[in-house]
MDAnalysis code that builds the backbone (N, CA, C; Angstrom):
import MDAnalysis as mda
import numpy as np

u = mda.Universe.empty(342, n_residues=114, atom_resindex=np.repeat(np.arange(114), 3), trajectory=True)
u.add_TopologyAttr("name", ["N", "CA", "C"] * 114)
u.add_TopologyAttr("resid", np.arange(1, 115))
u.add_TopologyAttr("resname", ["UNK", "UNK", "UNK", "UNK", "UNK", "UNK", "UNK", "UNK", "UNK", "UNK", "UNK", "UNK", "UNK", "UNK", "UNK", "UNK", "UNK", "UNK", "UNK", "UNK", "UNK", "UNK", "UNK", "UNK", "UNK", "UNK", "UNK", "UNK", "UNK", "UNK", "UNK", "UNK", "UNK", "UNK", "UNK", "UNK", "UNK", "UNK", "UNK", "UNK", "UNK", "UNK", "UNK", "UNK", "UNK", "UNK", "UNK", "UNK", "UNK", "UNK", "UNK", "UNK", "UNK", "UNK", "UNK", "UNK", "UNK", "UNK", "UNK", "UNK", "UNK", "UNK", "UNK", "UNK", "UNK", "UNK", "UNK", "UNK", "UNK", "UNK", "UNK", "UNK", "UNK", "UNK", "UNK", "UNK", "UNK", "UNK", "UNK", "UNK", "UNK", "UNK", "UNK", "UNK", "UNK", "UNK", "UNK", "UNK", "UNK", "UNK", "UNK", "UNK", "UNK", "UNK", "UNK", "UNK", "UNK", "UNK", "UNK", "UNK", "UNK", "UNK", "UNK", "UNK", "UNK", "UNK", "UNK", "UNK", "UNK", "UNK", "UNK", "UNK", "UNK", "UNK"])
u.atoms.positions = np.array([
    [0.928, -1.178, 0.020],
    [-0.281, -0.033, 0.020],
    [1.078, 1.133, -0.058],
    [0.266, 2.201, -0.830],
    [1.367, 3.370, -0.784],
    [0.937, 4.333, 0.278],
    [2.001, 5.197, 0.577],
    [1.580, 6.327, 1.784],
    [0.292, 7.057, 1.602],
    [-0.331, 7.254, 0.484],
    [-1.636, 7.940, 0.535],
    [-2.811, 6.858, 0.776],
    [-2.594, 5.583, 1.016],
    [-3.492, 4.497, 1.219],
    [-4.094, 3.888, 0.254],
    [-3.500, 4.190, -1.091],
    [-4.016, 3.497, -2.177],
    [-3.236, 2.411, -2.593],
    [-4.299, 1.099, -2.542],
    [-3.803, -0.079, -2.813],
    [-3.643, -0.339, -4.472],
    [-2.498, -0.880, -4.849],
    [-2.767, -1.033, -6.418],
    [-2.849, -2.275, -6.828],
    [-4.014, -2.625, -7.298],
    [-4.460, -3.855, -7.671],
    [-3.986, -4.526, -8.909],
    [-3.357, -3.705, -9.887],
    [-2.757, -4.426, -10.922],
    [-1.631, -5.194, -10.787],
    [-1.641, -6.149, -11.581],
    [-0.614, -7.273, -11.678],
    [0.413, -6.558, -12.160],
    [0.496, -6.173, -13.374],
    [1.617, -5.473, -14.161],
    [1.479, -3.904, -14.285],
    [2.520, -3.072, -14.592],
    [2.212, -1.609, -14.600],
    [1.920, -1.435, -16.091],
    [1.103, -0.314, -16.075],
    [0.468, 0.269, -17.603],
    [1.241, 1.271, -17.857],
    [1.429, 1.165, -19.200],
    [1.712, 2.286, -19.939],
    [0.936, 3.131, -21.086],
    [0.930, 4.329, -20.988],
    [0.068, 5.291, -21.414],
    [0.349, 5.152, -23.069],
    [-0.516, 4.722, -23.932],
    [-0.344, 4.527, -25.267],
    [-1.523, 4.280, -26.086],
    [-1.774, 4.377, -27.177],
    [-3.034, 4.533, -27.927],
    [-3.032, 3.398, -28.899],
    [-3.738, 2.185, -28.693],
    [-3.888, 1.131, -29.869],
    [-5.218, 0.936, -30.028],
    [-5.294, 0.857, -31.516],
    [-6.720, 0.413, -31.937],
    [-7.248, -0.806, -31.553],
    [-8.495, -0.909, -30.884],
    [-9.368, -2.289, -30.578],
    [-10.644, -2.584, -31.254],
    [-10.737, -3.954, -31.256],
    [-12.353, -4.314, -31.842],
    [-12.574, -5.162, -30.702],
    [-13.818, -4.676, -30.156],
    [-14.507, -5.468, -29.201],
    [-15.791, -6.098, -29.601],
    [-15.957, -7.463, -29.377],
    [-17.029, -8.089, -29.360],
    [-17.476, -9.025, -28.303],
    [-19.038, -8.773, -28.035],
    [-19.536, -9.541, -26.735],
    [-20.557, -10.036, -27.265],
    [-21.117, -11.153, -26.505],
    [-22.409, -12.119, -26.866],
    [-23.321, -11.084, -27.012],
    [-24.355, -11.177, -28.270],
    [-25.456, -10.349, -28.215],
    [-25.281, -8.985, -29.039],
    [-24.048, -8.690, -29.392],
    [-23.455, -7.725, -30.098],
    [-23.544, -8.100, -31.701],
    [-24.360, -7.135, -32.718],
    [-24.073, -7.507, -33.778],
    [-23.104, -6.682, -34.423],
    [-22.458, -5.861, -33.986],
    [-21.446, -4.877, -34.651],
    [-20.104, -4.878, -33.720],
    [-19.149, -4.656, -34.120],
    [-17.911, -4.615, -33.170],
    [-17.771, -3.319, -32.498],
    [-17.513, -3.051, -31.404],
    [-17.129, -1.840, -30.688],
    [-15.636, -1.465, -30.908],
    [-15.711, -0.246, -31.702],
    [-14.155, 0.314, -31.827],
    [-13.873, 1.193, -30.865],
    [-12.726, 0.915, -30.518],
    [-12.042, 1.791, -29.230],
    [-10.654, 2.154, -29.231],
    [-10.064, 2.823, -28.640],
    [-8.549, 3.023, -28.466],
    [-8.044, 2.889, -27.087],
    [-6.936, 2.263, -26.703],
    [-6.452, 2.388, -25.515],
    [-6.110, 3.831, -24.781],
    [-6.315, 3.769, -23.785],
    [-5.243, 5.069, -23.245],
    [-4.186, 4.848, -22.403],
    [-4.288, 3.419, -21.873],
    [-3.120, 2.502, -21.389],
    [-3.355, 1.090, -21.770],
    [-2.238, 0.619, -21.409],
    [-2.114, -0.944, -21.597],
    [-1.091, -1.690, -20.866],
    [-1.287, -2.911, -20.520],
    [-0.235, -3.546, -19.951],
    [-0.074, -4.930, -20.548],
    [0.730, -6.012, -19.810],
    [0.789, -7.531, -20.169],
    [-0.414, -7.810, -19.954],
    [-1.307, -7.528, -18.919],
    [-2.694, -8.029, -18.516],
    [-3.673, -7.555, -18.742],
    [-3.848, -6.217, -19.394],
    [-4.952, -5.610, -19.764],
    [-4.618, -4.235, -20.322],
    [-5.898, -3.294, -20.376],
    [-5.943, -2.035, -20.809],
    [-6.985, -1.043, -20.388],
    [-7.023, -0.138, -20.652],
    [-8.191, 0.999, -20.209],
    [-8.538, 1.408, -21.568],
    [-9.781, 1.738, -21.848],
    [-10.420, 2.241, -22.915],
    [-11.312, 3.336, -22.364],
    [-11.151, 4.779, -22.779],
    [-12.270, 5.678, -22.606],
    [-13.187, 5.720, -23.530],
    [-14.451, 5.764, -23.005],
    [-15.808, 5.533, -23.877],
    [-16.865, 5.973, -23.026],
    [-17.815, 6.609, -24.040],
    [-19.050, 6.976, -23.259],
    [-20.075, 5.898, -22.856],
    [-19.915, 4.901, -23.774],
    [-20.642, 3.906, -23.831],
    [-20.197, 2.404, -23.155],
    [-19.972, 2.549, -21.759],
    [-19.453, 1.550, -21.158],
    [-19.860, 0.311, -21.191],
    [-19.258, -0.715, -20.815],
    [-19.790, -2.171, -20.786],
    [-19.810, -2.570, -19.209],
    [-20.918, -3.272, -18.910],
    [-20.930, -3.997, -17.514],
    [-19.735, -4.929, -17.206],
    [-19.327, -4.727, -15.718],
    [-18.299, -5.564, -15.236],
    [-19.009, -6.965, -15.377],
    [-17.890, -7.790, -15.952],
    [-18.110, -9.143, -16.138],
    [-18.482, -9.474, -17.548],
    [-18.612, -8.736, -18.464],
    [-19.077, -8.798, -19.617],
    [-17.602, -9.488, -20.245],
    [-17.935, -10.546, -21.073],
    [-16.973, -11.275, -21.925],
    [-16.646, -10.672, -23.247],
    [-15.568, -10.675, -23.700],
    [-15.278, -10.001, -24.868],
    [-14.311, -10.962, -25.608],
    [-14.362, -10.772, -27.047],
    [-13.761, -11.358, -27.890],
    [-12.705, -10.111, -28.477],
    [-11.457, -9.811, -28.248],
    [-10.778, -8.541, -28.603],
    [-9.534, -8.675, -29.478],
    [-9.684, -7.824, -30.377],
    [-8.492, -7.768, -31.290],
    [-7.774, -6.307, -31.371],
    [-6.439, -6.557, -31.185],
    [-5.705, -5.291, -30.945],
    [-4.593, -5.301, -32.249],
    [-4.402, -3.965, -32.671],
    [-3.597, -3.820, -33.779],
    [-2.439, -3.295, -33.274],
    [-1.306, -3.803, -33.310],
    [-0.038, -3.098, -32.977],
    [0.794, -2.994, -34.508],
    [0.543, -1.665, -34.940],
    [1.028, -1.241, -36.156],
    [0.315, -2.409, -37.154],
    [1.205, -3.287, -37.961],
    [0.517, -4.258, -38.666],
    [0.155, -5.496, -38.205],
    [0.639, -5.668, -36.929],
    [0.277, -6.886, -36.331],
    [-1.003, -7.021, -35.539],
    [-1.835, -8.073, -36.002],
    [-2.989, -8.184, -35.362],
    [-2.893, -9.364, -34.215],
    [-3.485, -8.943, -33.093],
    [-3.497, -9.681, -31.726],
    [-4.820, -10.107, -31.407],
    [-5.128, -11.269, -30.921],
    [-6.508, -11.907, -30.703],
    [-6.473, -12.105, -29.159],
    [-7.419, -11.918, -28.532],
    [-7.387, -12.446, -27.130],
    [-9.061, -12.495, -26.688],
    [-9.327, -13.049, -25.596],
    [-10.545, -13.033, -24.874],
    [-10.029, -12.353, -23.654],
    [-11.472, -11.632, -23.207],
    [-11.036, -10.714, -22.237],
    [-12.495, -10.444, -21.467],
    [-12.329, -9.806, -20.260],
    [-13.463, -9.468, -19.421],
    [-13.707, -8.009, -18.918],
    [-14.533, -7.398, -19.055],
    [-14.710, -5.911, -18.466],
    [-14.313, -6.256, -16.880],
    [-13.456, -5.571, -16.362],
    [-12.798, -5.476, -14.981],
    [-13.426, -4.380, -14.249],
    [-13.468, -3.344, -14.799],
    [-14.051, -1.866, -14.016],
    [-14.810, -0.981, -15.279],
    [-15.859, -0.398, -14.352],
    [-16.724, 0.265, -15.116],
    [-16.994, 1.813, -14.526],
    [-16.705, 2.888, -15.105],
    [-16.815, 4.246, -14.760],
    [-17.831, 4.651, -15.805],
    [-19.153, 4.697, -15.724],
    [-20.043, 5.190, -16.509],
    [-19.795, 6.595, -17.242],
    [-20.036, 6.497, -18.609],
    [-19.694, 7.696, -19.377],
    [-18.004, 8.293, -19.355],
    [-17.246, 7.354, -18.987],
    [-16.143, 7.555, -18.868],
    [-14.928, 6.366, -19.469],
    [-15.262, 5.180, -19.030],
    [-14.459, 4.284, -19.529],
    [-14.604, 2.790, -18.872],
    [-13.835, 2.002, -19.385],
    [-13.817, 0.632, -18.654],
    [-12.355, 0.150, -18.656],
    [-12.003, -0.936, -17.592],
    [-10.658, -1.171, -17.564],
    [-11.121, -2.875, -17.929],
    [-10.228, -3.266, -18.701],
    [-10.250, -4.495, -19.295],
    [-9.239, -5.715, -18.991],
    [-9.265, -6.857, -18.546],
    [-8.372, -7.758, -17.960],
    [-8.329, -8.838, -19.189],
    [-7.106, -9.079, -19.681],
    [-7.139, -10.218, -20.592],
    [-6.941, -11.437, -19.782],
    [-7.697, -12.301, -20.345],
    [-8.084, -13.829, -19.972],
    [-7.078, -14.788, -20.803],
    [-7.140, -14.715, -22.159],
    [-6.529, -15.819, -22.737],
    [-5.960, -15.257, -23.977],
    [-4.839, -15.551, -24.508],
    [-4.136, -15.126, -25.492],
    [-3.103, -16.040, -26.036],
    [-2.684, -16.347, -27.197],
    [-1.878, -17.473, -27.704],
    [-0.430, -16.980, -27.077],
    [0.446, -18.000, -27.175],
    [1.821, -17.587, -26.607],
    [2.443, -16.777, -27.602],
    [1.909, -16.771, -29.018],
    [2.775, -15.915, -29.840],
    [2.482, -14.613, -29.760],
    [1.049, -14.256, -29.714],
    [0.341, -13.270, -29.365],
    [0.879, -12.389, -28.066],
    [1.012, -13.240, -27.015],
    [1.453, -12.548, -25.668],
    [2.886, -12.061, -25.875],
    [3.656, -12.693, -26.669],
    [5.132, -12.302, -26.882],
    [4.945, -10.913, -27.519],
    [4.277, -10.709, -28.409],
    [4.287, -9.658, -29.383],
    [3.736, -8.558, -28.558],
    [2.570, -8.576, -27.695],
    [2.122, -7.617, -26.630],
    [3.190, -7.266, -25.636],
    [3.997, -8.186, -25.036],
    [5.013, -8.152, -24.142],
    [6.031, -7.195, -24.825],
    [6.609, -7.472, -25.919],
    [7.424, -6.758, -26.761],
    [7.152, -5.174, -27.022],
    [5.942, -5.024, -27.462],
    [5.471, -3.938, -27.568],
    [5.366, -3.125, -26.403],
    [4.763, -3.596, -25.486],
    [4.865, -2.866, -23.858],
    [6.119, -2.390, -23.505],
    [6.992, -3.503, -23.478],
    [8.518, -3.077, -23.111],
    [9.115, -2.147, -23.982],
    [8.824, -2.091, -25.128],
    [9.515, -0.836, -26.260],
    [8.774, 0.271, -25.817],
    [7.408, 0.390, -25.465],
    [6.732, 1.686, -24.918],
    [7.479, 2.169, -23.846],
    [7.583, 1.204, -22.600],
    [8.208, 1.444, -21.507],
    [9.563, 2.047, -21.571],
    [10.473, 1.472, -22.385],
    [11.790, 2.104, -22.725],
    [11.780, 3.381, -23.477],
    [10.807, 3.606, -24.367],
    [10.628, 5.116, -24.739],
    [10.453, 5.955, -23.734],
    [9.318, 5.696, -23.002],
    [9.314, 6.630, -21.783],
    [10.143, 6.680, -20.933],
    [10.868, 5.722, -20.733],
    [12.166, 6.158, -19.626],
    [13.295, 7.079, -20.454],
    [13.305, 6.768, -21.698],
    [14.583, 7.587, -22.478],
    [13.956, 9.405, -22.472],
    [12.676, 9.326, -22.519],
    [12.006, 10.624, -22.669],
    [12.267, 11.437, -21.176],
    [12.654, 10.745, -20.043],
    [12.901, 11.451, -18.929],
    [13.897, 11.232, -18.292],
])
């Protein structure tokens, strides 16, 4: 717990970066297109006026440049008219390696900037 009393629940540190996403959930006829504001090895945050309920399972596609990454995910947090926190549940080892390399690259860029 930090000195201000806040307990960090995230398993991995997040990096501020924008990645295009496509989200599908059961009952949806069209994908929800969004952009991350933060991402980590285990999840991301999207800012959206039209938030999804906590517990909603998703099929998620991320684009890291020209690389397409598929994952299954779940809505972990909901801030109405603000955004959703998303936890990644499953992803192939190959896609996880791509995401991990991308996040590490973003972290290194941020570290050099400071």
